[in-house]
C-alpha positions as CSV (number, residue, x, y, z in Angstrom):
1,X,-0.9,15.1,6.4
2,X,-1.8,12.8,9.8
3,X,-3.0,9.4,9.1
4,X,-6.4,8.3,10.2
5,X,-5.7,5.0,10.0
6,X,-2.4,2.0,9.7
7,X,-3.9,1.8,6.0
8,X,-2.9,5.1,5.3
9,X,0.5,5.3,5.8
10,X,3.7,4.7,3.1
11,X,3.6,1.9,1.4
12,X,7.4,1.5,2.1
13,X,6.3,1.8,6.4
14,X,3.1,-0.8,5.7
15,X,5.6,-3.2,3.8
16,X,7.9,-3.4,6.2
17,X,7.1,-3.1,9.5
18,X,4.5,-5.7,11.8
19,X,1.4,-4.0,12.2
20,X,1.8,-2.7,16.4
21,X,5.1,-0.7,15.2
22,X,2.7,1.0,12.0
23,X,0.7,1.7,15.1
24,X,3.8,3.3,17.2
25,X,5.2,4.8,13.5
26,X,1.3,6.8,12.8
27,X,1.2,7.6,16.1
28,X,4.8,9.6,16.5
29,X,4.2,10.9,12.9
30,X,0.6,12.8,14.4
31,X,2.0,13.8,17.5
32,X,5.3,14.9,16.0
33,X,2.8,17.2,12.7
34,X,0.8,18.5,15.5
35,X,4.0,19.8,16.9
36,X,5.8,21.4,14.7
37,X,3.0,23.1,12.7
38,X,3.5,25.7,11.3
39,X,8.0,24.6,9.9
40,X,8.9,24.0,6.5
41,X,10.5,20.9,7.0
42,X,7.2,19.8,9.2
43,X,6.1,16.3,7.3
44,X,9.9,15.4,6.7
45,X,11.1,16.0,10.0
46,X,7.6,14.0,11.5
47,X,8.4,11.1,9.2
48,X,12.6,11.0,10.7
49,X,10.5,11.0,14.5
50,X,8.0,8.6,13.2
51,X,11.4,6.2,11.8
52,X,12.9,7.1,15.4
53,X,10.1,5.8,17.5
54,X,10.2,2.3,15.8
55,X,13.7,1.9,16.1
56,X,13.3,2.3,20.0
57,X,10.7,-0.4,20.2
58,X,12.0,-2.6,17.4
59,X,15.0,-3.6,15.5
60,X,16.0,-5.3,12.1
61,X,16.6,-8.9,12.6
62,X,17.8,-11.0,9.3
63,X,16.0,-7.8,7.5
64,X,12.9,-8.1,9.6
65,X,11.6,-5.8,11.6
66,X,10.9,-7.6,15.5
67,X,10.3,-6.5,19.0
68,X,13.2,-5.4,21.0
69,X,13.6,-7.3,24.1
70,X,14.0,-5.5,27.1
71,X,16.3,-7.0,30.1
């Protein structure tokens, strides 16, 4: 199901990601959920795509998600 706000995201996302990363996750999930309509693994695939989007912009540093520095 699409998420209207970051407060609706799974607690595992809310408790570990900074607010901007949560928004990236939500936007990517919602887009993927729409794009993969009718597929049996739609929700699981959308979560994987959302995490991939977060990992493009954020990385873990000593267990904390921080924005990647772009050269």
